[in-house]
C-alpha positions in Angstrom: 0.0 0.1 0.1 1.8 3.7 -1.1 1.3 5.6 2.2 3.6 8.4 1.3 2.7 11.2 -1.8 3.5 13.8 -3.7 1.3 17.2 -2.0 -1.6 18.9 -4.2 0.4 22.0 -4.9 3.0 19.7 -6.9 0.2 17.1 -8.6 -1.2 20.4 -9.9 2.0 21.7 -10.9 2.3 18.4 -13.0 -1.0 18.1 -14.3 -0.6 21.7 -16.1 3.1 20.9 -17.1 5.0 23.3 -15.3 7.6 21.3 -13.0 10.7 20.8 -13.8 11.8 18.3 -16.5 13.7 16.5 -13.3 10.8 16.5 -10.7 8.5 15.5 -13.6 10.0 11.8 -14.1 9.6 11.4 -10.7 6.0 12.3 -10.0 4.7 10.7 -13.5 6.5 7.8 -12.2 4.6 8.1 -8.8 1.1 8.9 -10.4 1.4 6.0 -12.6 1.9 3.3 -9.6 -0.8 5.4 -7.4 -4.0 5.3 -8.3 -5.0 7.7 -5.5 -2.6 10.1 -7.3 -3.8 8.8 -10.6 -7.4 9.9 -9.9 -6.5 13.5 -8.2 -4.6 14.0 -11.7 -7.8 13.1 -13.8 -9.8 14.6 -12.2 -7.7 18.3 -11.8 -7.2 17.6 -16.1 -11.3 17.2 -15.9 -11.6 20.6 -14.0 -8.9 22.4 -16.3 -10.7 21.4 -19.5 -14.1 22.9 -17.8 -12.4 26.3 -17.1 -11.0 25.8 -21.0 -14.5 25.4 -22.6 -15.9 28.5 -20.3 -12.3 31.0 -21.4 -13.1 33.7 -24.3 -11.9 32.5 -27.2 -8.4 34.2 -28.7 -7.8 34.7 -32.6 -4.5 32.7 -34.1 -2.1 33.9 -36.7 -3.0 32.7 -40.3 -2.1 29.3 -40.6 -1.3 28.5 -37.2 -3.4 24.5 -37.5 -1.0 24.0 -40.5 1.6 25.1 -39.2 1.3 22.8 -36.7 0.6 19.6 -38.4 3.7 20.5 -40.7 6.2 20.1 -37.7 4.0 17.0 -36.9 4.8 15.9 -40.0 8.1 16.5 -39.6 8.5 15.0 -36.5 10.6 11.6 -36.1 8.2 8.4 -35.7 8.1 6.9 -32.2 10.1 4.1 -30.9 9.3 1.5 -28.5 5.7 1.1 -29.2 5.7 -2.7 -29.7 7.1 -5.6 -27.6 9.4 -6.1 -30.6 10.9 -2.2 -30.5 11.2 -2.1 -26.8 15.4 -2.4 -25.6 16.1 -5.3 -23.4 16.5 -4.3 -20.1 19.7 -5.6 -18.5 18.1 -4.8 -14.6 15.5 -7.2 -13.7 14.3 -5.4 -10.6 13.1 -2.8 -13.1 10.6 -5.2 -15.2 8.1 -4.0 -13.4 8.9 0.2 -13.2 6.2 2.5 -14.4 5.8 3.2 -18.1 7.9 6.9 -17.9 10.7 5.1 -16.6 11.0 2.5 -19.3 10.6 5.3 -22.3 13.5 6.9 -20.3 15.5 3.5 -20.0 15.3 3.6 -23.8 17.0 6.7 -24.4 20.0 5.5 -22.0 22.8 3.2 -22.5 22.9 -0.4 -20.7 22.7 0.0 -16.8 25.9 0.5 -15.6 26.3 0.6 -12.2 28.8 2.8 -10.0 29.8 1.9 -6.4 29.7 4.8 -4.1 29.8 3.2 -0.9 29.9 -1.1 -0.4 25.7 -0.6 0.9 25.0 1.8 -2.2 25.2 2.2 -6.2 24.1 4.4 -8.6 23.6 5.3 -11.9 22.9 8.0 -13.8 20.4 8.7 -16.6 20.7 11.2 -19.3 17.3 13.1 -19.6 17.6 16.5 -21.7 18.1 19.0 -18.7 20.5 20.6 -16.8 19.1 21.7 -13.9 18.5 18.3 -12.2 20.7 14.9 -11.7 18.4 12.1 -12.5 19.5 8.4 -11.6 18.7 5.4 -9.9 20.4 4.3 -6.3 20.5 0.5 -5.8 20.9 -0.1 -1.5 21.7 -3.9 -0.4 20.3 -5.2 1.9 20.1 -3.8 5.3 22.2 -1.7 3.8 22.9 2.0 5.4 23.1 5.2 3.7 25.8 8.1 5.5 23.1 10.5 7.4 23.0 13.3 5.3 21.9 17.4 4.8 20.6 18.1 1.2 21.8 21.7 -0.1 18.8 21.1 -3.3 15.7 19.5 -3.2 15.7 15.8 -3.3 12.8 13.8 -5.0 12.7 10.0 -4.3 10.2 6.9 -5.5 10.7 3.4 -4.0 10.5 1.1 -7.5 11.4 -2.2 -5.4 12.0 -2.9 -1.9 11.3 -1.1 1.5 13.5 2.0 3.7 13.4 3.6 6.4 15.0 6.8 8.2 13.6 8.9 11.3 10.3 9.5 9.7 9.0 6.7 8.3 9.0 3.6 6.5 8.9 3.8 2.5 7.8 0.9 0.1 7.2 0.7 -3.8 5.4 3.8 -4.6 5.8 5.8 -2.0 7.4 9.2 -3.2 9.3 11.6 -0.8 10.5 14.8 -1.3 13.3 16.5 1.3 14.1 20.0 1.2 17.5 21.7 2.2 17.8 21.2 5.8 16.3 18.1 6.4 18.9 15.7 7.6 18.0 11.9 7.3 19.6 8.5 6.9 17.9 6.1 5.1 18.6 2.1 6.4 17.1 -1.1 3.7 15.0 -3.7 5.2 17.0 -6.9 6.2 15.0 -9.1 3.7 15.7 -7.6 0.6 17.2 -4.8 -1.8 16.1 -1.5 -2.5 15.8 0.9 -5.8 14.4 4.3 -5.9 14.5 6.7 -8.7 15.7 10.2 -7.7 16.0 13.5 -9.2 18.3 16.0 -6.9 18.9 19.8 -7.5 22.4 19.8 -6.1 25.1 17.1 -4.3 24.4 16.0 -1.0 25.9 17.0 1.9 27.0 14.9 4.2 27.4 15.5 8.2 29.6 14.3 10.9 33.6 14.5 11.7 34.9 14.1 7.9 31.8 15.6 6.2 33.6 18.7 5.6 36.2 16.5 3.7 34.0 13.8 1.7 31.6 16.5 0.7 34.5 18.1 -1.7 34.9 14.3 -3.8 30.8 14.4 -4.0 30.3 14.6 -8.1 27.6 16.0 -9.6 26.0 15.9 -13.1 22.8 17.0 -13.8 21.7 16.5 -17.2 
């Protein structure tokens, strides 16, 4: 059961298309996994459509429709719409990932995990934007992430497994938003590993005695 969701303001931003690309990917994946948020999304879309129907019509430039259709005709044909076209996923934990994740995987090279700590592996993803680092984080059974603060917003969606911090327990489909000043230390349950999909606005800041030194070594690659 999904217990943690984006707030209504963020869901509204997602519905109207005003979220930056990085956060938009995380919220989209959550909506595709969560029946409750998907229902709210459809309600907001319906309300927005009703408002548009009652708006005063605006005049368009001559041949605006023809120009739009011309741009559509010149766009490359979408790929991956059939089972034969979809790339094979090298990571079994992602087989049940939501459609938006599969579309992102189709645009990226095969997954290659980079070890960050003995308990944490990471795979950065290319998303065509330069504000957020979007990536998968894979944590081993019982693994603990070093306690850290946040220099920017961090949005996380659990795709597989469970982890906990001082604020609660998070399982498949749960959404988390951490803002600067929020310190936590995720710990994975002992029975299975955990896979998360995240977008971060800035590198995390490790706390503790050696944090000031290690923080200088933490890479950050938005894109």
